[in-house]
N, C-alpha and C positions, 0 to 999 in steps of 0.2 A: 479430528472432527470430519465427518463426511455427510453429504446430503446433496439434493438437487432440486431445483425448482424451475418452473417455466418462466416465460417472459419474452418480450420482443427481441432483446439481444440474444438470449439463449436460443430462441427458436431459429435464429439465422446461422447457428453454428453447425457445421458438418462435423461428424465424428472422425477426425483425422488423427486422434491420439496425441494431440498437442498438450503441453503443460505451460502454465504461466506461474512463475514464482514472483510474488510481490514482497520485496525486501525493504524493511525500514532502515534508515540510516543509523549510524552509530551515535553514541552519546555526545551531547554538547553541554556547555556550561549552563545554558538556560534550562536544559532538561533537569540538571541537578538542582537548580533553583526553583523548579516548577513554574517557570515563566512560559507564557503562551508565545510560541515562536511565530506561528503562521508563516507568512511569506518573507519574514525578516531573514536576512542571509547570515546565519550563524555557522561558524566552523566547528569541526570536531575537536573534542578534547584528546589528549594522549590516550586515554582509556578508550575513547570512541574509535580511534585509529586501530588500536589493538583488537577491539571487537570486530571491526570490519575485516581485518586480516585473518582472524580465526574463522569467521563465518565464510569468507571467500574460499578458504581451503575446503570447507565442507561442501559449499555449493558447486565448486568446480567438479566434484565427483558426479554431479548430475549431467555433466557434459552439455552445458548450455550452448545454444546456437546463436543467440543474440542477447545483447544487453542494451537497455534503454534506461535513462535516468533523468530525474529532475535536474535543472541547471543550477540549483542552489548549492553552495559549497559543501554542505554536509552530505548531500546526496552524491555529488560529483566525487568527493574523496572516498566515499564508501564504494561506489562503483569502480573506481580506479584500482582498488585492491583486487577485485574479481578479474578485471581486465589484465592485471599484472600476472595473475596465476594462469589464466586461460589463453591469453594472447588475443582475445576478442576486442575489437574496437567498441567504444561506448558512444551511442548517439544520445544527445541531450535535448530535452523538450521542456519548455517553460510550462506547458499544459499539465505537467506532472508535479508542479509545485504544491506546497501545502496550502490549505485554505487561507485566503486573505481575511483577517479578522479585525481590521480597522483599529479602533482604540483599545481593543483587548491586547493587541500585540505588545509584548514587553512587560505586561502585568503578570504578577504571580497569581496562582489559583486563589489564594486568600484575598487578594485585592479585587479580583473579578467577582468573587462571591460578595464582597462588601459593597462594591459600587454598582454591580449589575446583576444582583441576585435573582431578580424576577426574570430577566432575560435568560440567565443561565438555567433556571428551573424550567422555563418553557422549552428550551432546547433539549434538556434531558427528558422531558415528556414526549419528545418526538415531534414537536411543533416546528414548522418552517421558520427559522429565526436567522436574521442577519446579525450574527454575533459581532458586536462592536461596530456595526454598520457595514460589515464586509459581505462575503459571499454566502449564499445559501448552499447547503450540502448538495442539493440537486444540481446547482451550477458547477460545483467542483466535479461531480460525476459527468456532467455534460462535456467538460473540456478534457478530462483525464481518460475516461473509458474508451472513447474513440481512438485515442493514441495507442492504448494497449491492444485493442482489437485489430487495428491496422498493422501493428508490429507482429502480432500473433498470426495474422493471415499470411505473412511472408515466410513463416516457418515451414520447413519440410514436414511431411507426415511423421509423427512421433517426436517432433522437435520441442525444445524447451526455450522459453523466453524468460529472462530475468528483468524485472522492472524495479528500479531502485527509487523509492519515493518516500513518502511521509505518512505517519500514522493515520491522520484523518483522511487524506486522499486515498490511501489504500483501502480503508474501510468503505468509503463511498463507492469506490470502483468495484470492489467485491459485491457490494449490495446491488449495484446496477447490473453487473454481469450475471448474477444469479437471478435477476428478475424480482428481487425483494422489494416490498413497499418501502419508500424512504423513511417512514416513521419507525420501521423496525431495524434500520441499519445499525443503530447504537447497540443492539443486542449482540452484534458480532464481537464486541469488546475490543480493547486496544492491543497494540503490538509493543512489546518491549524493544529497546534499542537493539538493532541488528538481528532481530528475529524476522521471520517471514511467514507468509501464507501461500498455499499452493492450490491452484485451480487446475482441474483436468477435464478433458472432454469425455462426456458420456453420451448415451443414446438420446438423451433429452436436453443436451446442452452442457454448459459449464457446471462443474460440481466442485464444492469446497472439500478438498482432500486433507489439508492440514491448515491449522490456524495458530498463529503466535508460536511457531515452532523454532527450536534452536538446534535441532538435530535433523538428520536426513529423513525424509518421509519413507515409511515402510508400507507394504501392502496391507490392506484391511482384510483380515481373514473372516469368513462367514458373512460378508456383506451380501446384499441382494443383487449386486452387479453381475 
């Protein structure tokens, strides 16, 4: 998937040929149970560790220059696999944690629909909703996107940053960096465990080059770039 939009953050980007890989953590038991994790600190399953190990070998081929990760255990363990392959240190930042969702955390999807159906429906419509009394999506972007931009600004020209985070935080960060209206962020869709999205610099700012990918990005042939 590729494309580009304008926006405050995008306008501030100089075209230095940098890439940002936003990588979701591996599988957890709560993922399998369809429980809303939010900021709850859940560890990877054995399958999740194997997913991270496989993906790390692929992402190492991109020759990343830096790795930054959420400080929650599932993200830390995922990032550690890439660190082991590349030899790069990992910096951890609490601002990259998943959305805090209050009383929704720990509930299954079915339980949320049963108890908070109207709130869930409003969120799906793109309305600003404090799910479970927690954070707004824009507040998640407010804390996460500046960390990603700050880390990207430290890259050499043509450099690659890997950000290890969570599905909701990655989606809101992508929406913010592309300059999309918050109501449309849900249109980006979710990320599978240990899949990633890739942003690259273009003449008009950040562009979404890959979304929910599990293989290495390839050049887009016949694009207008």
